[in-house]
N, C-alpha and C positions, 0 to 999 in steps of 0.2 A: 401492381405488385405491393404487397404489404410490407411493413417494416420488419415483421417476423421473417419473411422470406429473405430480405436483405441481410438480416442478422445471421441467418443460417449460411448464406453464401459467403459472408465475410469470414466464417470459420473454415470454409473449404480450403484445402491445401493448394498451393501454387504448383503447377506442373510446367516443365519445359518440354517443348514439342520439337521433334526432329523428323524430317521428311526426306525420303529418298525418291528422287524424281525418276521418270521413265528412262532417261538417258544417263543418270548418275550411277556411280558405283558406291557412293557413301551417303550417309544421312547428314543433313545440314540443319542446323538450328533455324527454325522459322518463326518462333514466338513462344508465348507463354499463355496459360489459361488456368482458371480455378475450376476444380471439379470435386464432387463429393467422394469419389473413389477412382481407382485405376481404370475400370471399364468405362465409366462416364468420361474420363479424360480422353480415352482413345476415341470414343464416339464424337465428343465435342471437337477434338482435333481434326477428325475426318471432315466434319461439317464445316469447320472454319477454314482449314488450310488446304483442302483438296476440292474446292468447288468446281474447278475446271478439269478434273480428272488428270491432274499433273503428277500425282504420286503413285508409287507402287508399294510403299511400306511406311508405316508411322511408328515412331517410338515416342513414348511419353515417360518422363522421369520426374518424380517429385523433386522440386528444387532443393528441399532440405536434405536430399540424399546425395547431392552433387558435392564433391570435394575437389577443389582446384587450387593451383598455385596462383600467386599474385604476379601481375606484370612487373611489379617492383622487385621481385625475386628472380627475374629472368637471368641475370648474369651468374649469380652463385648457383642457381638451381640447375642450369643447363650446361655450365662450363665443364663438368667432369666428362661429358661425352666427347669433347673435342679431341682428347688424346686416344680415343679408341677408333683407329682408322678402319677397322673391319666393319664398323657400323655404317660407314658411308657407302653409297651405291657404286662408287667408282672402284671399289675393291673387287667387285664381282663382275664377271662377264655374263650378260643375260642373253640367252639364245633368242634369235629372231622370232621363233614360233611361240614365245611366251607373251601373251597379251596383258595389257594393263599394268605394266611395271614402270 
């Protein structure tokens, strides 16, 4: 690999990879990779993270597009929901025939 190839790859954006397993209902962060574009990121994620046919769906997101709260903000950020009892699952009766709740 030439130094020109390395320079190009160093400019590729970083993507976060999320995978939904065959038995899962949600996508889970499995790692990160660099790719030239979104399509390449999906292909590389498939090649790297689903070698054993364990996934049914892949999401890739540019790391620069993710906005998150900080763990240090935990108390002030999530405290307002404590006084909203209707948001808690104990407020509702869930019928037995409703799966995955």
